[in-house]
N, CA, C and O of each residue as an XYZ file, in Angstrom:
188
protein
N     123.179    181.530    190.594
C     124.381    182.249    190.178
C     124.686    183.464    191.074
O     125.824    183.691    191.487
N     123.640    184.221    191.351
C     123.814    185.448    192.220
C     124.197    184.997    193.616
O     125.060    185.600    194.255
N     123.581    183.977    194.073
C     123.950    183.459    195.465
C     125.384    183.015    195.555
O     126.053    183.222    196.568
N     125.865    182.385    194.460
C     127.272    181.977    194.434
C     128.230    183.167    194.463
O     129.287    183.122    195.092
N     127.831    184.229    193.767
C     128.693    185.467    193.762
C     128.685    186.100    195.082
O     129.703    186.645    195.508
N     127.547    186.058    195.786
C     127.453    186.748    197.086
C     128.360    186.051    198.110
O     128.803    186.699    199.058
N     128.651    184.754    197.949
C     129.490    184.082    198.901
C     130.976    184.326    198.691
O     131.784    183.981    199.553
N     131.341    184.900    197.591
C     132.765    185.232    197.345
C     133.137    186.393    198.188
O     132.304    187.273    198.406
N     134.352    186.453    198.684
C     134.790    187.535    199.446
C     136.054    188.152    198.948
O     136.781    187.518    198.183
N     136.346    189.345    199.341
C     137.556    190.100    198.931
C     138.529    190.107    200.054
O     138.262    190.622    201.139
N     139.678    189.522    199.780
C     140.697    189.403    200.841
C     141.771    190.470    200.617
O     142.634    190.323    199.752
N     141.706    191.568    201.426
C     142.662    192.684    201.229
C     144.073    192.294    201.624
O     145.016    192.833    201.044
N     144.274    191.421    202.545
C     145.592    190.966    202.883
C     146.230    190.203    201.754
O     147.419    190.377    201.488
N     145.470    189.357    201.080
C     145.971    188.613    199.926
C     146.381    189.554    198.843
O     147.435    189.353    198.241
N     145.594    190.591    198.551
C     145.942    191.563    197.506
C     147.210    192.297    197.853
O     148.050    192.522    196.982
N     147.373    192.687    199.138
C     148.609    193.380    199.512
C     149.827    192.481    199.392
O     150.908    192.961    199.054
N     149.685    191.217    199.652
C     150.793    190.271    199.492
C     151.136    190.116    197.999
O     152.307    190.068    197.624
N     150.118    190.042    197.175
C     150.333    189.885    195.750
C     151.022    191.135    195.191
O     151.921    191.018    194.359
N     150.632    192.270    195.615
C     151.236    193.561    195.145
C     152.728    193.584    195.528
O     153.579    193.977    194.731
N     153.007    193.175    196.705
C     154.439    193.299    197.123
C     155.336    192.213    196.547
O     156.555    192.378    196.500
N     154.748    191.107    196.107
C     155.557    190.091    195.403
C     155.660    190.404    193.960
O     154.951    191.261    193.433
N     156.560    189.696    193.312
C     156.760    189.911    191.851
C     155.986    188.833    191.085
O     156.566    187.884    190.556
N     154.685    189.003    191.040
C     153.785    188.076    190.288
C     153.401    188.756    189.024
O     152.938    189.897    189.036
N     153.591    188.058    187.906
C     153.171    188.631    186.622
C     151.723    188.435    186.384
O     151.076    187.655    187.083
N     151.176    189.139    185.391
C     149.792    189.075    185.102
C     149.293    187.736    184.610
O     148.139    187.366    184.829
N     150.194    186.998    183.928
C     149.789    185.648    183.459
C     149.531    184.693    184.646
O     148.564    183.931    184.629
N     150.368    184.738    185.636
C     150.185    183.899    186.793
C     148.893    184.257    187.561
O     148.119    183.393    187.971
N     148.705    185.604    187.735
C     147.425    186.064    188.394
C     146.217    185.575    187.589
O     145.211    185.164    188.168
N     146.317    185.620    186.222
C     145.177    185.187    185.417
C     144.920    183.668    185.591
O     143.772    183.224    185.617
N     146.009    182.889    185.708
C     145.863    181.491    185.939
C     145.198    181.164    187.320
O     144.415    180.224    187.457
N     145.550    181.968    188.285
C     145.003    181.790    189.626
C     143.461    182.191    189.593
O     142.628    181.584    190.266
N     143.160    183.209    188.796
C     141.751    183.598    188.693
C     140.998    182.528    188.023
O     139.931    182.175    188.525
N     141.439    181.955    186.917
C     140.725    180.931    186.215
C     140.570    179.638    187.059
O     139.565    178.935    186.947
N     141.564    179.345    187.889
C     141.506    178.089    188.673
C     140.666    178.299    189.896
O     140.336    177.334    190.585
N     140.292    179.580    190.204
C     139.417    179.832    191.337
C     140.149    180.109    192.682
O     139.522    180.144    193.741
N     141.440    180.298    192.612
C     142.230    180.593    193.783
C     142.070    182.071    194.286
O     142.219    182.367    195.472
N     141.782    182.910    193.380
C     141.457    184.322    193.695
C     140.181    184.723    193.027
O     139.741    184.090    192.067
N     139.563    185.806    193.547
C     138.322    186.249    192.921
C     138.624    187.364    191.900
O     139.736    187.889    191.844
N     137.645    187.696    191.129
C     137.769    188.746    190.131
C     138.118    190.026    190.768
O     138.943    190.760    190.224
N     137.554    190.352    191.882
C     137.871    191.653    192.515
C     139.324    191.651    192.983
O     139.995    192.675    192.860
N     139.838    190.533    193.517
C     141.236    190.497    193.932
C     142.135    190.619    192.715
O     143.165    191.291    192.775
N     141.746    189.947    191.553
C     142.588    190.048    190.336
C     142.672    191.475    189.865
O     143.748    191.959    189.513
N     141.491    192.184    189.856
C     141.522    193.581    189.341
C     142.292    194.471    190.309
O     143.004    195.370    189.862
N     142.182    194.265    191.553
C     142.898    195.134    192.572
C     144.373    194.857    192.502
O     145.149    195.789    192.708
N     144.834    193.634    192.224
C     146.225    193.306    192.207
C     146.898    193.761    190.914
O     148.104    194.006    190.895
N     146.120    193.877    189.827
C     146.721    194.288    188.511
C     146.780    195.808    188.438
O     147.436    196.312    187.526
N     146.164    196.564    189.302
C     146.232    197.965    189.211
C     147.541    198.584    189.757
O     147.707    199.803    189.727
């Protein structure tokens, strides 16, 4: 489990694109659950 978490990365460009677009929190949550974005990206985008 820990090794799988270490392979995840945080994409700052993706977060900046999400923040500039009009994406609601429900869609972000769906992307998080489907594995398209990481938890760190979700948290950064919702702030």
